[in-house]
C-alpha positions in Angstrom: 182.7 -17.0 248.3 182.9 -14.1 251.3 186.9 -13.9 251.0 187.2 -13.4 247.4 185.0 -10.2 247.9 186.6 -9.3 250.7 190.1 -9.5 248.4 188.7 -8.0 246.0 187.3 -4.6 248.1 190.7 -4.8 249.8 192.3 -4.8 246.9 190.4 -2.1 245.6 190.7 -0.3 248.8 194.6 -0.2 248.2 194.8 0.2 244.6 192.8 3.8 245.8 194.7 4.5 248.5 197.9 3.9 246.1 195.9 6.6 243.2 195.7 9.1 245.8 199.0 9.1 247.5 200.1 9.7 243.8 197.8 12.1 243.3 198.4 13.8 247.0 202.1 13.5 247.1 203.0 17.0 245.1 200.5 18.8 247.3 201.1 18.1 250.3 205.4 17.9 249.2 204.8 21.6 247.7 207.8 24.5 248.6 206.3 28.0 248.6 205.5 29.5 245.4 207.4 33.0 244.4 205.8 35.7 245.6 203.3 38.5 243.2 206.4 40.4 244.0 208.7 38.3 241.9 205.5 37.1 239.1 205.4 40.6 238.7 208.7 41.4 237.7 209.1 38.7 235.5 205.6 39.8 233.9 207.0 44.0 234.4 210.2 42.2 231.7 208.4 40.4 229.1 209.0 40.5 225.5 206.0 37.6 224.9 202.6 37.2 227.2 200.1 34.0 226.6 197.0 32.5 228.1 197.1 29.0 229.2 193.0 27.7 229.0 191.3 24.6 230.4 189.1 24.4 227.3 192.5 22.3 225.4 192.0 18.8 223.6 194.7 17.6 225.8 194.0 19.1 229.0 190.8 17.9 231.7 189.1 17.6 235.0 193.2 16.2 236.2 195.1 17.7 233.5 195.2 21.3 233.4 196.2 25.1 233.4 194.6 28.6 233.5 195.9 31.9 233.6 198.6 34.1 232.6 202.1 33.0 230.7 205.1 35.6 230.6 208.1 35.1 229.0 210.8 36.9 229.0 214.3 36.9 228.1 215.7 35.5 231.3 212.4 33.3 232.8 208.8 32.4 232.1 206.1 33.5 234.8 202.6 31.8 235.1 200.8 34.3 237.0 197.7 31.3 237.6 196.9 28.3 238.2 198.2 25.0 237.1 197.0 21.4 238.2 198.2 19.2 241.1 200.3 17.0 240.5 204.3 14.6 240.1 206.9 15.7 238.4 205.9 18.6 235.5 208.3 20.1 233.6 208.1 23.0 231.3 209.4 23.2 227.6 209.3 25.4 224.5 207.6 24.4 221.1 208.3 25.1 218.4 204.8 24.9 217.4 201.5 25.0 219.0 199.7 21.8 220.6 197.7 20.7 222.6 196.8 16.6 222.4 199.6 14.2 224.1 200.2 12.9 221.0 200.8 15.9 219.5 203.2 17.3 221.5 205.5 13.9 221.5 205.7 14.4 217.7 207.7 17.3 218.0 209.0 16.7 221.7 212.2 16.2 220.2 212.2 19.8 218.0 211.4 21.2 222.3 213.5 22.7 224.8 212.7 21.3 228.5 213.3 24.7 230.3 212.8 23.3 234.3 211.2 22.0 237.3 207.6 23.1 237.8 207.0 22.2 241.5 204.3 25.2 242.5 201.2 24.3 241.3 199.6 28.2 242.3 201.4 30.3 240.0 205.4 30.4 239.2 208.9 30.9 238.2 210.9 29.4 236.0 214.4 30.8 234.7 215.7 30.2 231.1 218.6 27.5 230.4 221.8 29.8 228.4 221.6 30.4 225.2 217.3 29.6 224.0 216.3 31.2 222.0 213.0 32.1 222.3 212.4 33.0 218.6 213.1 29.5 217.3 209.2 28.3 219.9 206.8 30.1 219.5 204.6 27.5 222.2 204.9 27.1 226.7 203.7 23.4 227.7 202.9 22.0 230.4 204.0 18.2 230.8 203.9 14.9 233.1 207.2 13.8 232.7 206.6 10.9 234.5 202.9 9.5 233.5 203.6 11.7 229.7 201.2 13.4 230.3 199.9 16.4 228.2 198.7 19.4 230.8 198.5 22.3 229.6 200.2 25.2 226.5 199.5 28.0 225.6 201.1 30.4 221.9 203.3 33.5 223.0 204.0 34.3 219.5 
């Protein structure tokens, strides 16, 4: 009985350590974020802006974003923060969604803009040929785990 208890507690400790490692690794390896000057440069040329809010239906304690998103013809920036996590991608979606299920329904009609590697402010350059008028929502998605993080409707 004692060996079973030790096996269970050791397996639990390994599982907890693995989960904490997945959560902490992006925080520990986060590169230097953009300066306020870089974020403000996108903001000053933005055509649209919107707000990431923590209280979306698909957001929770570990998956959220808050702050102002600026959408310019050349880049998208955030003056705010998103919860830390691995493999975050920034998308433009054709309609506002606020849950994982809703995004999966429109993902094939959405465009992946780029990667988010910083959690406190970011600037992501738009790929050539992206027409902002075809979309109305900026969305952060965790590609590895298929998790909705946050979204904001910009028009």
